[in-house]
C-alpha positions, -999 to +999 in steps of 0.1 A: -626+398+085-656+422+073-663+435+103-630+442+105-623+456+072-652+481+078-640+491+113-605+497+099-621+521+072-637+538+101-612+543+121-593+557+090-617+581+082-620+594+121-580+599+122-580+620+088-614+640+087-632+666+110-666+655+111-696+674+127-704+672+159-738+668+178-737+694+204-758+672+226-743+637+214-778+628+209-770+595+190-743+586+212-768+586+241-792+567+225-763+544+216-754+538+254-790+533+264-790+502+237-824+524+222-827+505+188-853+527+176-842+559+185-811+550+171-831+541+137-851+574+139-825+599+143-804+582+115-829+583+092-835+622+101-804+626+089-777+623+124-740+618+109-733+580+124-696+596+119-696+625+149-673+616+175-679+625+212-658+643+239-636+612+238-634+611+203-656+581+196-678+575+168-716+556+175-702+524+164-672+528+187-693+532+216-718+503+209-686+476+204-677+489+235-708+478+254-703+443+239-729+418+225-758+433+242-757+465+215-752+439+183-783+450+167-773+485+171-735+477+157-752+456+133-775+492+120-742+510+121-723+491+102-751+489+075-746+528+075-713+528+065-714+498+040-744+513+021-757+547+030-754+560-004-779+530-020-799+520+007-818+534+040-809+517+070-825+486+081-864+493+100-860+478+141-887+444+126-868+437+100-831+435+114-818+400+114-816+377+141-786+383+166-780+343+165-778+345+129-752+370+126-736+366+159-703+356+137-702+388+123-696+405+158-670+380+169-642+403+173-666+429+196-673+397+216-636+383+222-625+415+231-653+433+254-666+430+285-700+403+283-728+412+311-726+373+318-690+378+326-692+379+358-711+349+370-696+324+345-665+334+364-675+324+399-659+292+408-685+271+411-704+281+378-703+250+353-690+262+322-702+235+302-734+248+309-728+279+291-744+265+258-779+256+273-782+291+294-772+307+258-794+289+235-794+309+205-760+321+208-735+294+209-707+313+196-709+338+224-704+310+246-676+301+232-661+335+233-670+338+274-658+302+277-626+316+263-623+349+287-631+326+320-605+302+310-575+327+302-578+341+334-576+308+349-546+294+334-520+303+361-495+319+338-496+344+310-515+330+282-534+345+253-559+325+229-555+352+195-537+321+177-570+295+185-595+306+162-630+303+171-651+321+147-662+309+110-676+274+129-711+266+132-714+253+170-748+247+167-732+217+150-707+212+173-728+214+205-741+176+218-727+160+189-686+166+187-673+185+218-677+200+252-661+232+273-653+243+233-630+271+233-625+273+194-610+247+174-569+238+161-568+240+123-550+209+103-538+214+070-558+193+042-544+178+013-548+154-012-541+121-030-552+106-065-559+100-089-564+063-071-581+038-095-606+015-071-626-015-082-654-015-062-668-049-079-658-066-111-684-037-133-676-009-111-648+010-109-639+047-102-610+072-101-612+093-068-591+122-052-592+113-016-588+137+014-564+137+041-558+155+070-526+157+081-490+178+101-470+149+089-448+163+058-440+134+034-472+112+040-493+127+011-462+127-008-457+098-004-490+078-005-496+100-038-466+080-057-484+049-044-515+061-060-498+066-096-481+033-093-516+017-085-533+040-108-510+031-136-513-009-132-551-009-139-560-004-102-571-015-069-598-041-059-614-039-031-644-059-015-664-062+019-665-092+040-706-097+040-695-111+075-701-070+091-712-055+117-705-028+150-700-046+185-704-040+220-696-065+246-715-062+280-698-080+311-726-096+331-720-116+366-737-142+377-739-159+412-728-193+404-707-204+374-740-229+366-763-198+365-733-181+340-733-214+316-769-211+316-777-178+302-749-189+276-772-219+267-808-198+268-794-169+246-781-190+218-815-206+214-831-194+185-867-181+195-846-167+229-822-147+206-853-133+186-874-119+218-838-101+225-832-091+191-867-075+185-861-056+220-828-043+205-845-034+175-872-018+186-844+014+196-838+017+159-847+019+120-814+010+108-796-015+135-804-052+129-790-077+157-773-102+140-760-126+164-744-129+202-716-146+212-708-151+250-678-161+262-675-176+298-650-165+325-656-176+359-688-164+369-691-136+342-705-138+307-689-117+285-721-114+254-705-097+225-738-084+200-729-075+170-753-056+146-755-037+107-760-003+118-763+015+082-744+043+072-741+049+108-707+041+121-727+027+149-715+027+182-741+046+196-768+031+178-756-007+191-753+009+228-789+021+225-801-009+214-782-029+241-796-011+270-831-024+261-815-056+255-804-060+285-833-049+305-852-075+290-824-102+297-827-092+339-862-095+337-858-135+322-822-139+343-832-121+379-799-133+394-780-111+366-758-080+372-747-060+347-710-050+359-706-029+325-721-020+289-686-024+279-665-056+290-634-049+267-638-075+243-659-050+215-630-040+211-635-004+206-600+019+207-577-013+213-558-035+198-572-072+200-574-103+191-604-109+187-610-080+163-587-100+140-606-130+140-642-120+143-638-090+126-656-054+135-672-028+117-663-036+080-635-062+072-621-053+038-594-071+016-579-056-013-558-067-041-533-050-066-508-061-096-482-042-104-461-051-132-427-049-132-418-023-154-443-003-128-425-011-100-394-001-117-406+030-129-424+048-097-409+026-073-379+014-062-374-018-086-368-050-074-359-042-041-393-048-031-403-074-056-396-105-029-424-117-004-426-092+026-448-107+052-456-092+088-481-067+098-478-033+079-455-004+077-483+024+086-513+021+078-523+043+111-508+068+091-534+069+060-565+059+085-563+089+107-557+116+079-591+103+061-607+099+096-599+134+105-605+150+073-638+130+066-649+131+102-646+102+116-637+093+149-596+095+153-592+075+183-609+041+160-578+038+139-567+019+171-585-012+154-591+002+124-554+004+114-553-030+121-538-042+086-517-072+074-500-062+041-485-092+018-462-086-012-449-115-035-433-115-065-450-133-094-440-159-120-433-133-144-417-108-122-446-086-115-456-076-075-485-084-064-499-068-032-526-068-005-541-051+023-563-072+048-579-052+079-602-067+094-618-037+115-626-005+100-651+014+115-660+040+094-701+062+090-709+086+068-739+097+089-737+115+128-709+126+145-681+148+125-693+141+095-718+169+103-699+193+106-695+215+072-654+208+062-660+170+070-691+164+053-678+182+021-647+157+019-676+130+023-688+144-003-659+147-026-655+109-019-692+104-032-703+092-001-721+120+017-750+109+041-769+079+040-777+058+011-813+058+008-818+032-024-794+007-001-788+019+030-754+007+042-736+016+011-718+046+018-701+034+047-691+005+030-676+023-001-659+048+023-642+017+041-634+004+008-616+036-001-596+038+034-583+000+026-573+013-011-554+041+002-535+022+028-526-002+000-511+032-013-495+046+016-481+010+020-468+002-013-445+038-012-434+037+021-423-005+017-401+009-017-387+039+006-375+018+036-357-007+007-342+015-013-309+021+008-281+030-019-244+031-005-219+055-021-179+064-007-192+091+011-226+079+024-254+056+032-291+073+022-320+061+023-352+074+004-374+076+033-348+097+055-342+120+027-375+124+017-385+137+054-353+158+057-369+178+024-404+175+032-408+171+073-388+202+090-403+228+101-382+261+088 
């Protein structure tokens, strides 16, 4: 935005002032040649950097018209406009590197012809390789890809409402996204304070970031937070039997050999050898067990490992490849059909995740006194036993996942939740949420991006826990489960709050969505 302001200011000066014109336009010619040293010397000797040539262009406008190749000269001329009365122009030896200031030139990059455009626009050019070809300038790679893609779209289209500057693409490339053309801003709100009791002696009141485009979600969840916090908080614990899983499918020539493999790997000495191979690939991953299901001639071997503060899919997959290499040497007739045989189970709802767990298995409970239910929720309408599974756990899980840099697609299994509400003998409400497969991490992937990293910092779980590896990820899983309870409590109360008058049948859920979730 600063560069845009400066350019507008220059344009205004051009429109309202009469500048002296150099008869030979020496400065303009030096700019066209991309001769930074001569431009610097001319400016030092007093040449007017606001002079215009026969076409009415200043040296800065000429440089911008040449595009990214003239970035250093553009910076020098902008510096002259901004600091001419305070500082002399920066010498060539100290000018900032192109990649450090590329974002300042985002507008000129996106609106001028790139010298590499002709090559990139060829039908067989691999656009995904632009970052590799332009290693020092990922912003230029994104801008160039936008131009090529825009011209390939069969109908009229403009990227102007899809932002692409103000993003550190070095953190994106090779970690978060390919074929990048920008980013999609998502509104970020918060709920809280939510009092979470992490154990009997440790409780915190937290403000939880949630990224969503669904109106009323945060307002509703916040109402649940208020009810829980005013009742003393939610107690949350993680099952000690936790770990990320991956289950390859391994084929054998006969059912006898398939069963032989199962019997082989459950023997302690054989498992320890497989474990050693697995753990040779990682500093934090620990192989905990392998459970084998035999179906015909195929063995589905579900490997489970602790993965520190990482969510762990890459870690366990890397270790698994090494372990399978060893298994093949011991069982030459075995054939690995797939690294994942869908018994893991990743990004799909499954009974095995319910029964065995995946990631972090978390249980939360809170006692909501009768007076709080009546004041903050809806009274006795929800104070009976409500069984079933859950109301909208996926809403809260996904919003927190997007905000904190998790894999949003893993909300499928992470949102597996059994919510129970029961009336106690005293007329209070006891609420529990059981979530057997919350998959989160505080390092790796999207957690490295600036905004997402800041959201983790907001929760006190940024990065790896150096004293107790894995504790930050466990704490984040507990926070997710506690927030889910707040959302469940509020939505179920809204669903139960039907009221009937002579003229209409209304519902708190419908009323709130009509008020907060409609485009104006």
